N, C-alpha and C positions, 0 to 999 in steps of 0.2 A: 439670929438669922436661921438657925437650925429648926426652930419651933414654929416658924411662919408657915401657914398653909400655902400650897402651890397656887391655888386660885382663891379669890375672896369668896366668902359665903354668899349665897343668893340674897337679894333684897326683895322681900315679899311685898306685893302691893297692899295698899290699905284696904281693909274690909269695907264692904258697902252692902246695901240691901238690894242692889241691882242683880238680876240674874241674867244668864246668857244661855243660849241654846247652841249646841254644837252638833253638826252632822259630820260624821267621819265616814267617808267612802274610801275603802281601801282597794285600790287596783281594780276598778270595774272594767271588765272586758266587754266592749261593745262590738257587736257583729253588724256591720253596715249592710251586709247582704242578707240579713235575717228575713225569712219569708214565712208569713203565717200560713200554716197548712203544709209546709214542706216536711219531709221525713225527719223525724228525730232519731231514727235508727238506721242511719245511712252506712254504717260500717267505718266511717272516718273518725278522726279525733273530734272534730266539730261538725255538727249536722245543722239542719234547719236553714240551709243556704238556698239561694235562688237556683242553684245548679242541681239540687237534690230533687228526686222525683216526688210527686204527690202520692202518698200511700192511700190504699183503699181502707185500711184499718184506722178508724178515727183515733184510737189510743196512740198511734204512732205519728200523729200530725202535730206540728209545732203550734203552740197556743199563741194567743194575742199578746200576752205580756211576758212570754219567754218559755223556756223549757229547760229542765235540768241538764240535758245532754248538749246544750247549745250555749253560746255566749249571749249576752244581754242584748235585746233589741233596742235600737235607738229610742223608740217611742216610750219604752219603759224607763230608761234613764231620764228622758225629758219629763215624764210624769213624776218621778221621784224628786227631781229638782224643783219642779213647779210646786209641789206640796211642801217642800222644805222651806220655801220662802215665807 
C-alpha cells in the first residue's frame, strides 16, 4: 500500500489523424460604452467611453476596432468570434 500512487496515471486518448482548432481567449475585457472617436487620453484608467470628450487631435481618438488605452469594443469581440467559427 505504501508504493501505490495517490491518483491513477492519466489515460491518454487513442491517436487519430483528426485535427482540432482551439481558440483560447483569456479574460477579454469588453467595454460596452466604447465610442469610436472618443478620447483615448482622458486621464482616467479606462478611456474611449461615451462620456469622454471628442478630441481635436486625430491621434487621440479611439479607433474602430479598439485602442491600447481602452478595453475591447463589443464589435471587435464579435468580429473575432465570427472569424473563429
